[in-house]
N, C-alpha and C positions, 0 to 999 in steps of 0.2 A: 504493500500500500504506500503510495507516494505521500510524503509528509510535508507538502508545501501549501501555503495560502496563496491562492491565485490573486493577481492584481490585474484588473481589467483596463485601468487607465493610468497613464503616467502621472506622477505627482508634479504639477507645474512648479511647485516651490523648490523642487530638486532637479529639475531639468528632464530632458528626454532620455529614454533608454538608449545607451550608446554614447552619451556625452563622456567627456574625459574625467579623469580622477577628481578634478576640483569642482566640477559642476554637475556631476551625475547623481542619480539616485543610489549609486553604488559606493558613495564615499564612506569614510569611516563613521561619520556621524549617523548616517542612515542605519548601519548595522548596530551601532551602540544604542541608538534609540529603540530599535526593535527589541533588543534584549532588556533594556530598561522598562519597556512597556509590556514585556512578556508576550510580544507579538512574534511568536516563534513557531508558527505552523510548519516551517521547514524542518523542525526537529522531528525525528522518527523515534517512537518508543520501541519499535521492534528492531531486531537485528536485520540489516538489509539482506534481502533474499539473493540479490546478485552477488554480494560479497560471499555469502555461504556457498553459492553454486559455482563461482568462477575464480575464487581466490587461488585455488590449487593450480590454475593455469600459469601462474607466475613461477611455479616450481622453485620456491625459495628454500634454501637450506634451513634446517631446524635451528631455532634460536636467532634468526635474522632480525635485525632492527628494521622496523617499517615506519614510514612517515605518512601522516594523515593531515593534509593542509586544510585550513578553515574548518577545524574539527567540531566546533561547538561543544556540546556535551554529549556527543553521540555515543550510544552504547556499543557501536561497532568497535570502539577501542577495546572494550572488554572482551569481545569475541576474538579479536586478533591476539590479545594477551593470552587468552585461554588456549590458543593454538601454539603457545610457546614463544611468541615473538616479544621482543621489547618494543614498546610503542612510543613514538614521538609525534605529538600533535602541535599545531600552532593555531592560536585563536586570538582574535582581537579583543573580545569582551571578557573582562574579569568576572562578570556575573556568570557567564557560561562556564568558565574554568572553575570557579568556586562551586557552582551547582553540580558539575560533573563529579568532583571528589565527594561532596557532601551527600549526594543522592546515592552514591555507591559505597557509603560508609568507609571512605578512605581518608586518611589524614596525611596530606602531602607535606613534604619538606619544601619550603619556599626560600628562594634566594634570587638576588638580582644578577642577571647575566647580560651585560651590555644594555641593549634596547629592550630587553625582555625581562619579565618576571618568570622565573623557572619554578614550576611546581612538579614534584615527583613523588610517587608512591607505588610500591609493588610492581615495578617494571613498566609503569605508565608515567610518561612525562609530557607535560604541556608547557609550551612557551607562550606566555600571554603577551601579545604584541602584534605588530604589523608583519604580514607575510613578506612584504617587500624589503623588510629590514634583515631578513635571514641572510646568512653568509655560508659558504661551504663548510666552515668550521662547525656550525650548528648541526649540520647534517652528516657529519663524519660517521661512517659505518652503516649508513642506511642502504638496504639492499632492495627494498620494494616500497611502492607508493600506492595508497588507496585514495582515489579522488572520486567521491560520489557527489559532493555538493560545492565544489570549489569553482570549476570551470563554468558551470551553468549559473553561478551566482554573479558573474561578471559581465558587463557590457562589452561590445566587440573590441574597443581599443584596449581595455584592460585585459582581455583574454590574450591578446598578442603579447602584452607586457608580462603577463603571468607565465605563459609558455616559455618566453625567453629567459625570464628570471629563474624558472625552475631548471632550465638547462644549465645555467651557470652555477647553481648551488648544489645540484645533486651529484653524488659520486658517479664515476663511470660504471656502466654495466647495470644500472638500476632499471628494474621493470615496473610498470605501472598498470593497475587495474582502474580503468576510467569508465564512469557511468555518466551518460549524457541524456538530455531530453530533446525531442524534436516535435515541433508543432508549428502551425502557420504564425510567425511572429507578429504579423499584422493584426491577428485576432486577440492578442493579449500582450500587454507590456510586462516585461520581467521586473524583478526576478520571480521565479527562475527563468532564464533565457533559453531560447531554442538554439541548440548548437548542432548543426547537421554534420553528416559524415564527411562531406567535402571540406568543411572548415576544420574538422579534427585532423584531416590529412594535411591541410595547408599548414596548420600549426606545428605538427609533429613529424611528418613523414621525412623531412630532411635529416632528422637525427635518429628516428625510430622506425622499426618495422611495425606498422599498425595493422592489427588483426581484429576484425569485427567478429565478436564471439556470439552475440545474441541480440535479438530485437523483441520487445514485448509491447503490445498495444495496451495502454493503461487508462484510456479515457473512461471506459465503463466502470472501473473501480474507483474513479476519482470524479464523482458527479459535480463537485464544486467547480471544476474546470469547464465541464460541459455547460453548467449554468452561466459561466462567465463568457460563453460564446465560442469556445474551442470546438472545432469540427474534427480534430485528430490530435492524438497525443501518444507518443511512443518513448520508451526508454531504450537506449542502446548501450551495450557493454563492449569495451575494447581492451585488448592487451597491447601495451606499448613496450617493445623490447629493443634494446640497442642493436643497431644493424651490425652484422658481422663484417669485419674488415676484409 
């Protein structure tokens, strides 16, 4: 079940979907306000089904460190930890970070680490701060990435920047499980945004072998989107693997 609140109209106070970082509905203040107001329909209570079904396609060694960008308070982190991984997330909202540990009865050790507040407990670590402030040092040892809610949270210009920044900070050889959404973008303003397969390949194919693993039609199980006027809604799952030299 998709866990997003649909937005049928752009917010004129925050600009059009697709504006740049400083004028967009996707700026820092937008997401911080969503958490402050508990407007977090994007949060899923259940473990993501695509994660459970397709994570094994990354074929990561046991005990690998994995990275979850824009992780919120996702319970998917717990699932990854239960599979023996050490888990690193990054999240802008301190409310989300606090809630993740509190709701899962975990008491984190907290310390300042550069631009981030680092919270860690039982093999789970979240850096509270801006994704774009991450450096390669933060992601040392990461072998896999799980992106369910990052790429589709960003307007087009930021998606380009996000993909480029990811490539500069991730270690060589990292594989990614990517989940996207596709719908007629003109029928609903994001977030979440529609990201088609052609765009996924434009963003990643120069560096990664992009494998489409699965497509699921999810409009019927998400009536709120149909009520907002969507005529089609699909999720797609991809594996991104570094190209062989």
